[in-house]
C-alpha positions as CSV (number, residue, x, y, z in Angstrom):
1,M,-6.5,13.2,-5.9
2,K,-3.8,13.6,-3.2
3,V,-0.5,11.6,-3.4
4,Q,-1.4,10.0,-0.1
5,D,-4.7,8.8,-1.5
6,F,-2.9,7.5,-4.6
7,A,-0.3,5.6,-2.5
8,Y,-3.2,4.1,-0.4
9,Q,-5.1,2.9,-3.5
10,V,-1.8,1.3,-5.0
11,A,-1.1,-0.5,-1.8
12,A,-4.7,-1.7,-1.5
13,R,-4.7,-2.9,-5.1
14,T,-1.4,-4.8,-4.5
15,I,-2.9,-6.6,-1.6
16,E,-6.1,-7.5,-3.7
17,I,-3.7,-8.8,-6.6
18,L,-1.9,-11.0,-4.1
19,E,-5.2,-12.3,-2.8
20,Q,-6.8,-12.9,-6.2
21,E,-3.8,-14.2,-8.2
22,Q,-1.5,-15.8,-5.6
23,H,-4.2,-17.0,-3.3
24,Y,-2.5,-15.2,-0.5
25,K,-5.0,-14.3,2.3
26,V,-4.3,-10.9,4.1
27,S,-6.2,-10.5,7.4
28,E,-8.1,-7.3,7.9
29,D,-5.7,-6.3,10.7
30,T,-2.6,-6.8,8.6
31,R,-4.3,-5.0,5.7
32,K,-4.8,-1.9,7.9
33,Q,-1.2,-2.2,9.3
34,V,0.4,-2.3,5.8
35,L,-1.8,0.5,4.5
36,A,-0.8,2.7,7.5
37,K,2.8,1.9,7.1
38,V,2.7,2.9,3.5
39,R,1.0,6.2,4.3
40,S,3.6,6.9,7.2
41,E,6.5,6.2,4.7
42,L,5.1,8.2,1.9
43,N,7.7,11.0,2.2
44,D,10.5,8.5,2.1
45,I,9.0,6.8,-0.9
46,L,8.7,10.0,-2.8
47,K,12.4,10.9,-2.0
48,K,13.5,7.6,-3.3
49,M,11.6,8.1,-6.5
50,S,13.2,11.4,-7.1
51,S,16.8,10.1,-6.6
């Protein structure tokens, strides 16, 4: 599994947990925007992890 795919799955699961446990509804458009933003920031996220 690529790191990008892993990051996408983590973000998607986070949204699912918010919906299930906190009853927070995320629209499909917002979901897509959040997942795209996580993918676009992946290199920055990885840099922060290695600091």
